[in-house]
C-alpha positions as CSV (number, residue, x, y, z in Angstrom):
1,M,0.0,0.0,0.0
2,L,1.3,3.4,-0.9
3,K,1.6,6.0,1.9
4,L,2.3,9.7,2.0
5,R,4.4,10.0,5.1
6,L,7.2,11.9,6.8
7,S,10.8,10.8,6.5
8,R,13.1,12.2,9.2
9,G,16.3,14.0,8.4
10,G,18.5,16.6,10.1
11,T,20.7,16.1,13.1
12,K,20.1,15.1,16.7
13,K,17.4,17.2,18.3
14,R,17.1,19.3,15.1
15,P,14.6,17.3,12.9
16,V,13.7,18.2,9.3
17,Y,11.2,16.0,7.5
18,K,10.6,15.1,3.8
19,V,7.1,14.4,2.7
20,V,7.5,11.2,0.6
21,V,5.4,8.7,-1.2
22,A,6.6,5.2,-0.1
23,D,5.4,1.7,0.2
24,S,4.2,1.0,3.7
25,R,6.5,-2.0,4.1
26,F,9.6,0.1,3.7
27,A,11.4,1.7,6.7
28,R,10.5,5.2,7.8
29,D,13.7,6.8,6.5
30,G,14.4,4.1,3.9
31,R,13.5,3.7,0.3
32,F,10.8,5.9,-1.1
33,I,9.2,6.5,-4.5
34,E,9.1,10.2,-4.7
35,K,9.8,13.3,-2.6
36,V,6.8,15.6,-2.7
37,G,7.6,18.2,-0.1
38,F,9.2,19.1,3.2
39,F,8.3,20.1,6.8
40,N,10.4,21.9,9.3
41,P,8.7,21.8,12.8
42,L,11.3,24.1,14.3
43,L,10.1,27.2,12.5
44,P,7.1,29.2,13.7
45,K,3.7,28.2,12.3
46,D,3.3,31.6,10.5
47,K,6.5,31.3,8.4
48,K,5.9,30.0,4.8
49,E,9.3,28.2,4.9
50,R,7.9,25.8,7.5
51,V,6.1,23.7,4.9
52,G,6.8,23.2,1.2
53,L,4.6,20.9,-0.9
54,E,4.3,20.0,-4.6
55,A,0.5,20.3,-4.9
56,E,0.1,18.7,-8.3
57,R,2.2,15.6,-7.5
58,I,0.4,15.1,-4.1
59,K,-3.0,15.3,-5.9
60,Y,-1.7,12.8,-8.4
61,W,-0.6,10.3,-5.8
62,L,-3.8,10.7,-3.8
63,D,-5.7,9.9,-7.0
64,Q,-3.5,6.8,-7.4
65,G,-4.7,5.5,-4.0
66,A,-1.9,6.7,-1.7
67,Q,-3.1,7.1,1.9
68,P,-1.6,10.0,4.0
69,T,-0.6,9.3,7.6
70,T,-2.4,11.3,10.3
71,R,0.3,14.0,10.5
72,V,0.6,14.4,6.8
73,A,-3.2,14.5,6.4
74,R,-3.2,17.5,8.9
75,I,-0.4,19.2,6.9
76,L,-2.3,18.7,3.7
77,G,-5.5,19.9,5.3
78,E,-3.8,23.1,6.6
79,N,-2.6,23.7,3.0
80,E,-6.0,23.0,1.6
81,L,-4.9,20.1,-0.6
82,M,-7.5,17.8,1.0
83,K,-10.2,17.9,3.6
84,M,-9.0,18.6,7.1
85,P,-9.2,15.3,9.1
86,A,-11.4,15.2,12.2
87,N,-9.7,15.9,15.5
88,G,-9.0,12.8,17.6
89,N,-10.4,12.5,21.2
90,N,-8.2,11.0,23.8
91,P,-9.0,12.5,27.2
92,I,-6.5,10.1,28.9
93,K,-3.6,11.7,27.1
94,A,-3.9,14.8,29.2
95,V,-3.4,12.9,32.4
96,P,0.2,12.3,33.4
97,K,1.4,8.8,32.9
98,K,2.1,8.1,36.6
99,E,-1.4,9.1,37.5
100,R,-2.9,6.9,34.7
101,K,-1.1,3.9,36.1
102,K,-2.5,4.6,39.6
103,E,-6.0,4.8,38.2
104,E,-5.7,1.6,36.2
105,A,-4.3,-0.5,39.0
106,P,-7.4,-0.5,41.3
107,K,-9.7,-1.3,38.5
108,E,-7.7,-4.4,37.5
109,E,-7.4,-5.6,41.1
110,A,-11.1,-5.3,42.0
111,P,-12.4,-7.9,39.6
112,K,-9.8,-10.4,40.6
113,T,-10.7,-10.2,44.3
114,E,-14.4,-10.4,43.6
115,A,-14.0,-13.4,41.3
116,A,-11.9,-15.2,43.9
117,A,-14.4,-14.6,46.6
118,E,-17.4,-15.7,44.6
119,A,-16.0,-19.0,43.4
120,P,-13.8,-20.9,46.0
121,K,-11.4,-23.3,44.4
122,E,-12.7,-26.9,44.3
123,E,-9.9,-29.4,44.0
124,A,-10.6,-32.6,42.2
125,P,-9.3,-35.7,43.9
126,K,-6.0,-36.7,42.4
127,E,-6.1,-40.0,40.5
128,E,-3.1,-42.2,40.7
129,A,-1.3,-43.0,37.5
130,P,-2.1,-46.4,36.1
131,K,0.4,-49.0,37.2
132,T,2.2,-51.2,34.8
133,E,1.5,-55.0,35.0
134,A,4.8,-55.7,36.6
135,A,4.2,-53.1,39.3
136,A,0.7,-54.3,39.8
137,E,1.8,-57.9,40.3
138,A,4.6,-57.1,42.8
139,P,2.3,-56.2,45.7
140,K,0.2,-59.3,45.1
141,E,3.2,-61.5,45.6
142,E,4.1,-59.8,48.9
143,K,0.7,-60.5,50.3
144,K,0.8,-64.3,49.6
């Protein structure tokens, strides 16, 4: 499947991205079919040098069935090359990770204790392994 996605470049802590058309099976920064733009997240949003796109090529690839990733879809929506995607709703994301873990732990423990209290463990009587004929005959000989 063809994807319109970002390929990272630049140096450590100074990212610059290329907008590329690539097969979804290839690595993020690996082989791609065509470079169709760039994105520099370090520049302010109001600068025009922040994003550069080849509109005609992007429209061509979208017509060919290439699917943009969520970030690229937002970039294309802001530049009016496609409809702006709907905003996602993840209210848990606003909660710090440590607090999320604290909230999840009691929820997980509660069902376990209730289930254990409702159904006490019933142990089936253990059956002895079947004895071989030689082992079965040996005790009979001792009794005689």
